[in-house]
C-alpha positions as CSV (number, residue, x, y, z in Angstrom):
1,M,114.2,74.5,-11.7
2,K,112.9,76.6,-8.6
3,K,112.2,79.7,-10.7
4,V,110.3,78.0,-13.6
5,M,106.9,79.2,-12.5
6,R,108.1,82.9,-12.1
7,L,109.1,82.8,-15.7
8,A,106.4,80.5,-16.9
9,P,104.1,83.0,-18.4
10,A,106.5,84.5,-20.9
11,L,109.0,81.5,-20.9
12,V,111.8,83.8,-21.8
13,L,114.4,81.9,-23.7
14,A,117.1,82.0,-21.0
15,A,114.9,79.8,-18.8
16,T,114.7,77.0,-21.3
17,F,118.3,76.1,-20.8
18,L,117.7,75.7,-16.9
19,G,117.6,71.8,-17.0
20,A,116.2,71.1,-20.6
21,D,115.5,67.5,-21.2
22,S,118.2,67.2,-23.9
23,A,117.4,63.7,-24.8
24,S,114.2,65.1,-26.2
25,A,116.3,67.4,-28.5
26,Q,114.2,70.4,-27.9
27,L,115.1,73.4,-25.8
28,F,112.6,72.9,-22.9
29,Q,110.1,70.3,-21.8
30,W,108.6,69.8,-18.4
31,T,109.4,66.2,-16.9
32,P,106.4,64.4,-15.6
33,E,107.5,65.1,-12.2
34,Q,107.5,68.9,-12.8
35,L,104.0,68.6,-14.4
36,I,102.7,66.7,-11.4
37,K,104.3,69.3,-9.2
38,Y,102.4,72.2,-10.8
39,T,99.2,70.5,-11.1
40,K,99.2,68.8,-7.8
41,K,95.6,69.7,-7.3
42,N,94.5,67.4,-10.2
43,P,92.1,64.8,-8.9
44,Y,92.2,62.5,-11.8
45,D,94.5,60.0,-13.5
46,R,97.5,61.3,-15.6
47,F,99.1,60.4,-19.0
48,P,102.6,58.9,-19.0
49,D,104.0,62.4,-19.8
50,G,102.4,63.8,-16.5
51,R,99.6,65.6,-18.0
52,P,96.3,65.4,-16.0
53,K,93.7,63.2,-17.6
54,V,90.3,64.6,-17.1
55,P,87.7,61.8,-17.5
56,D,85.7,61.7,-20.9
57,E,82.5,61.9,-18.9
58,M,83.4,65.4,-17.6
59,L,84.3,66.3,-21.2
60,A,81.0,65.2,-22.4
61,R,79.1,67.0,-19.7
62,L,81.2,70.3,-20.4
63,K,80.4,70.1,-24.1
64,G,76.7,70.6,-23.2
65,L,77.6,74.1,-21.7
66,I,78.4,77.5,-23.2
67,A,80.7,80.2,-22.1
68,E,78.3,82.2,-20.0
69,E,77.5,79.1,-18.0
70,V,81.1,78.3,-17.3
71,Q,82.2,81.7,-16.4
72,A,80.8,81.8,-12.6
73,A,83.2,79.2,-11.2
74,L,86.5,80.5,-12.5
75,P,87.1,84.3,-12.4
76,S,85.5,84.5,-8.8
77,Q,88.0,81.9,-7.6
78,D,91.4,83.5,-8.4
79,F,91.3,82.5,-12.1
80,P,90.9,85.9,-13.9
81,N,93.0,85.0,-16.8
82,Q,91.5,81.9,-18.5
83,F,89.1,83.2,-21.1
84,E,90.4,84.5,-24.5
85,S,87.7,86.3,-26.6
86,R,86.8,85.0,-30.0
87,D,87.7,88.5,-31.3
88,G,90.7,88.4,-33.6
89,W,90.6,84.7,-34.1
90,K,89.6,82.8,-37.3
91,V,87.5,79.8,-36.8
92,L,87.2,77.0,-39.4
93,Q,83.8,75.8,-38.2
94,P,82.1,78.8,-36.9
95,D,79.1,76.7,-35.4
96,T,81.0,74.0,-33.9
97,K,81.9,73.7,-30.2
98,M,85.1,72.2,-29.3
99,V,86.1,70.5,-26.0
100,G,89.2,68.7,-25.1
101,R,92.5,68.0,-23.1
102,V,95.3,70.4,-23.7
103,L,98.7,69.5,-25.1
104,T,101.0,72.6,-25.6
105,V,103.8,73.5,-28.0
106,Q,105.6,76.7,-28.2
107,F,107.5,78.3,-31.0
108,M,109.7,81.3,-31.2
109,P,111.5,83.3,-34.1
110,A,114.3,81.1,-35.6
111,R,117.8,81.9,-34.6
112,G,120.6,80.2,-36.2
113,D,123.1,79.8,-33.0
114,I,120.2,78.3,-31.0
115,I,119.3,75.9,-33.8
116,E,122.8,74.9,-34.3
117,V,123.2,73.8,-30.9
118,D,119.9,72.0,-30.8
119,E,120.8,70.1,-34.1
120,A,124.2,69.1,-32.6
121,D,122.4,67.9,-29.6
122,A,119.9,65.8,-31.7
123,K,122.6,64.5,-33.9
124,E,124.6,63.1,-30.8
125,R,121.5,61.1,-30.0
126,S,120.6,59.9,-33.4
127,T,117.4,61.9,-33.6
128,S,116.4,65.1,-35.1
129,R,115.4,68.7,-33.8
130,A,112.2,69.2,-32.4
131,Q,109.6,70.4,-34.9
132,N,105.8,70.7,-35.1
133,Q,105.4,66.9,-35.8
134,T,107.3,66.1,-32.5
135,A,104.5,67.8,-30.5
136,I,101.9,66.3,-33.0
137,D,103.0,62.7,-32.4
138,M,102.5,63.1,-28.7
139,L,98.8,63.6,-29.1
140,Q,96.2,61.4,-27.5
141,P,92.5,60.6,-28.1
142,G,90.5,63.7,-26.8
143,D,93.4,66.1,-26.9
144,V,93.4,69.6,-28.4
145,I,96.8,70.8,-29.5
146,V,97.5,74.3,-28.5
147,A,100.4,76.0,-30.4
148,D,101.7,79.2,-29.4
149,V,103.3,80.6,-32.5
150,F,103.3,84.2,-31.3
151,G,100.8,85.4,-34.0
152,A,103.5,84.7,-36.7
153,N,102.9,84.4,-40.5
154,W,104.1,80.8,-40.4
155,N,101.7,77.9,-40.9
156,F,101.7,75.4,-38.0
157,V,100.0,72.5,-40.3
158,G,98.6,72.0,-43.7
159,N,95.8,69.5,-44.6
160,K,98.0,66.3,-44.0
161,L,99.2,67.0,-40.6
162,A,95.7,68.4,-39.9
163,H,94.3,65.0,-40.9
164,Y,96.5,63.1,-38.6
165,I,95.7,65.4,-35.7
166,Q,91.9,64.8,-36.4
167,T,92.1,61.0,-36.7
168,T,94.4,60.7,-33.7
169,T,92.6,63.0,-31.4
170,G,88.9,62.9,-32.7
171,N,89.4,66.8,-32.0
172,G,90.7,70.2,-33.4
173,M,93.4,72.6,-32.7
174,I,94.3,76.1,-31.5
175,V,97.0,77.9,-33.2
176,D,98.2,81.5,-32.3
177,G,99.7,81.7,-35.9
178,G,98.8,80.1,-39.2
179,V,97.0,77.2,-40.7
180,Y,97.0,76.7,-44.5
181,W,95.2,74.2,-47.0
182,L,92.0,75.6,-45.3
183,D,89.5,74.5,-47.7
184,R,90.7,70.9,-47.7
185,I,90.7,70.9,-43.8
186,A,87.3,72.4,-43.7
187,E,85.8,69.6,-45.9
188,T,86.6,67.0,-43.2
189,G,84.8,69.0,-40.5
190,M,87.8,69.5,-38.4
191,Q,87.6,72.5,-35.9
192,A,90.4,75.0,-35.6
193,Y,90.8,78.3,-34.1
194,Y,93.8,80.2,-35.9
195,K,95.2,83.8,-36.3
196,N,96.2,83.7,-40.2
197,S,96.9,81.8,-43.3
198,L,99.3,82.0,-46.1
199,P,99.4,79.8,-49.2
200,T,103.1,79.4,-48.7
201,Q,105.3,79.2,-45.6
202,G,106.7,82.6,-44.5
203,M,109.1,83.3,-41.7
204,R,111.1,80.5,-40.0
205,V,110.4,79.6,-36.5
206,M,111.6,77.1,-34.1
207,V,110.2,74.9,-31.2
208,T,111.2,76.2,-27.9
209,G,109.0,74.1,-25.7
210,M,106.5,71.2,-25.3
211,N,104.1,70.2,-22.5
212,I,104.9,73.6,-20.9
213,P,102.7,76.6,-19.9
214,V,102.1,78.8,-22.9
215,R,100.3,82.3,-23.4
216,I,97.4,82.4,-25.8
217,G,96.1,85.9,-26.0
218,K,95.5,87.0,-22.2
219,T,95.4,83.6,-21.0
220,L,98.1,81.1,-19.4
221,V,97.4,77.6,-20.6
222,M,98.8,74.6,-18.8
223,P,99.3,71.1,-20.3
224,G,96.2,69.1,-19.2
225,D,93.9,72.2,-19.1
226,V,90.5,71.4,-20.5
227,V,89.3,73.8,-23.3
228,L,85.9,75.0,-24.1
229,A,85.8,76.8,-27.2
230,D,82.6,78.2,-28.8
231,R,81.0,81.2,-30.3
232,E,82.2,83.5,-27.5
233,G,85.8,82.4,-27.2
234,L,88.0,80.0,-25.5
235,W,88.0,78.9,-21.7
236,F,91.1,77.1,-20.5
237,I,90.0,75.3,-17.3
238,P,92.4,73.9,-14.6
239,P,91.7,70.1,-14.2
240,H,91.0,70.6,-10.4
241,K,88.4,73.1,-11.4
242,V,86.6,71.2,-14.0
243,K,84.0,69.3,-11.7
244,D,83.0,72.8,-10.2
245,V,82.9,74.4,-13.4
246,V,80.6,71.4,-14.9
247,E,78.4,71.4,-11.8
248,S,78.1,75.2,-11.6
249,G,77.3,75.4,-15.4
250,E,74.7,72.7,-15.4
251,M,72.9,74.4,-12.5
252,S,73.0,77.7,-14.4
253,K,71.6,76.1,-17.6
254,A,68.8,74.4,-15.6
255,R,67.8,77.7,-14.0
256,D,67.9,79.3,-17.5
257,D,65.8,76.4,-19.1
258,W,63.1,76.8,-16.4
259,S,63.0,80.6,-16.9
260,L,62.6,80.1,-20.6
261,M,59.9,77.4,-20.0
262,M,58.0,79.7,-17.7
263,L,58.1,82.6,-20.0
264,G,57.0,80.6,-22.9
265,T,53.8,79.7,-21.1
266,G,52.6,83.2,-21.5
267,K,51.2,83.1,-17.9
268,Y,53.8,85.5,-16.4
269,T,55.4,88.8,-17.0
270,S,59.1,89.1,-17.7
271,R,59.6,90.8,-14.2
272,Q,57.9,87.9,-12.5
273,I,60.2,85.4,-13.8
274,Y,63.3,87.5,-14.6
275,G,63.4,89.1,-11.3
276,P,62.9,88.4,-7.6
277,L,60.9,85.2,-7.5
278,T,57.9,84.7,-5.2
279,P,58.4,81.8,-2.6
280,E,56.2,79.6,-4.7
281,L,58.1,80.2,-8.0
282,Q,61.3,80.0,-6.1
283,K,60.2,76.5,-5.0
284,Q,59.3,75.5,-8.5
285,R,62.5,76.5,-10.0
286,D,64.6,74.7,-7.4
287,D,62.6,71.6,-7.7
288,Y,63.2,71.7,-11.5
289,V,66.9,72.3,-11.1
290,F,67.1,69.3,-8.4
291,E,65.2,67.0,-11.1
292,K,67.7,68.1,-13.9
293,T,70.9,68.2,-11.9
294,G,70.4,66.0,-8.7
295,R,71.6,69.0,-6.7
296,R,69.7,72.0,-5.2
297,P,71.1,75.5,-5.3
298,T,72.8,76.5,-2.1
299,P,71.5,79.1,-1.5
300,S,68.6,79.3,-3.7
301,R,68.8,82.3,-6.1
């Protein structure tokens, strides 16, 4: 598997045969050891499948932030491709933010000769060929399933599987493809980012990978990433960057809160607060940030 990461962004089909875990009866799945190798900077515990397990406390803190407060800690540090704009996506609950740990599943257009081999492999092991439910049954509390369905007119789930996802994870889903039974899912309050919906199933697809890197729009998404999805779009945050993102975002929010509070007093012009600060105002803001976050800006700005 020495060339896996060179191919990972696209995960071309040829690569899926280079050491696939045939016991799982799907074309390609990273072993826990491979996941650990490619997420070796993860400072947290892991799930048995190898995915990083960012603590719930970090997820809760991240949920208090928004896209603009998150952005400072990623693009400037060699992560320019982790944000996907909400443009082109449909959102089931437009006013609801979603934060969670990522579990990935990848689909490709169905091809009979590939399916035939996969079904024969599954039959030898008295199991069945991997399908959407195979990945869904791997979900853990706090997860967000991220399905790369290449924008196809095919529905990843309807209301029953969506209900299972929601009750298992307490969270939602991101589907670069279709979701149907939308009214019934929406009634539950479940969040979903998706591309399309048809009342019946269209083209056939097949699972080509689980717990592997996938492409969602212009982003590369890794198993165990943390997603922050809001009105702006989707941030996929590497586990080892979550703490930096949260702390940077909290300081950004505290600075903005101070500015809004000061502007609301009516004592200052916008230029006095939203511009270079006097030493006195700078100290006031730094003290406020410290009170709210326990950290002082370094350097103050």
